[in-house]
Steps between C-alpha positions, in 0.01 A plus 500: 500500500442876510871558439483291183185658363648847545819421309585783260474362147333181615565127492458305178467126445619338176359157410655321199222292353554179305273197538362614835132540413400260780662720766539857375159631614554362850841664519355835396218473753749442783707814436443746784409870500860607563564444126422791266552338158499142371653410164406164350741427215354250252813347348314370193325253729346215297212483750413867460563603860507868408158483338370307801612775737350771282166321487463383859711727722328819613789637709569855372866467600561229240664577165554220246810522281527263205809380314480438128777240544585277793792658690529271801454588865788748494361687202154510659635639827703764318185614319328531835795691646495747212126562539528547877793741465315699232199524734717636782483201733755489782524128583436219251412151621512197272255218576443188292150429377498128582386532861831391659564845648273647766412861402437575868879502544543811285540731805775272634697537175444874472581599860883460486509716186285776648706491819818556301646161593498351149466586132370157401335223699440139403329202656683221681305173540782340701482723808266268695655154492173346619323620186742399225376139503215631282748570221558220247834326573640566151417869527655513847827353374500722191452813708791407725732461201371813327538701821870419520551590134304822546708606800811474283360672192295774669717580802203484740641238736228549765210405271333166437224364276616691187218381273232642729295738287321686780691830492470873559719783375520875546412675174805729525718188486293319238538787252878454510481134397600416141161358403615393153791297640324310780425136420140460388450133584545291814839651584326833560489493883869412522613739229327795663698432820822532301376825345404635842848423634657707223288789635608415857134462599404351836303174466318338792332162540142490630389177673194340342327163465458339160155396382472200269174400340393392151703763315709384204867598489643591160856454628681187380819444702668291231466784250651777708795336680753580227353846437509590871859379541620704202317815610617469861859469378460803273348713778769393748779611269324826414432576867863448593615727217247773582547501877870425540671640192278749316321690776731439794839355591585340833727241655244238390566603139851363542417204722279323247729492191809437712327221690367333187839531333680334793237227521524426131878508485544282809245248379644469148857489629419232757298277268755519217790404730296226665423347159867525398612333825239227465614419147865491612411282800662732752367698797433869449767711669389679823608832355274447198207416727555821696526707181158366407331503841609847610345690203181295533467584871579866445264519204218339698550751782486794260183371331336450842605851598336633185177309575498641853534852359228436242258367761562803723444734203126425466324841456357635827382854417179540302576701188147631443558732796787669319404811305694376198249218454187710517322659208308821558 
């Protein structure tokens, strides 16, 4: 604890606040002394959570920021990041105000960053298999699907539970994020992983247990499925372009297009000749089958080789330790 309280610049906690009046005061009361500043961001909360905190919270560390327009969880967090960076904080932790995240875990999220092991840490509620039965079955399934999509779009293949909003980031990394471009709504947690990968930041999962009570979720799965799929696809294509063609070139830069080309050509060639043979009532010639199968097999091998390279390319060196990412 003494190591955390003596951190140069201090630790800040950002709490986006929207319809959390039943829990926000309890969350604030549970934040330990290792935290120097607390920013409650009232995202035009219809229940007046910002006013509630101002009236009833006596913690001198707390600052209430209010939005004139609702900006979503991403917009609220970015406002908190900006305030913490302007105040000279070193590590910024994001905690939800609905009571699902235990503020006593803040030191666990901050430690890998202070030790130089990570630039960004996030919670993982799937680490303890004995505890995940607490999670609603629909949410469990959704997280599994979203995790696979996030691995592809973000490039962080060793992470799970992408929608987990319990996070911490080094301020020297946060100031390099394109705040205006990061998704402001429910895609925020996933989009920031993509942005961090473009910086080659090290991201680490932190095991935690989920807490479910009487909080009300504003997330409607049916509304965001199409949006998430489109944004994952966009980020995947952008990541490939940035990492394999714009910033760097490697053997993997050739393996992917060549593999996809062979797969596509072999598939189209084989299907077209199979249809033609079926209409003519004759068997497809062995040579034609080989001309189709061989490109498909070679293409599949090249795509798998690219995936192996991509998985091995997960960032391992924390960038906030590099002098180029520090601001005097």
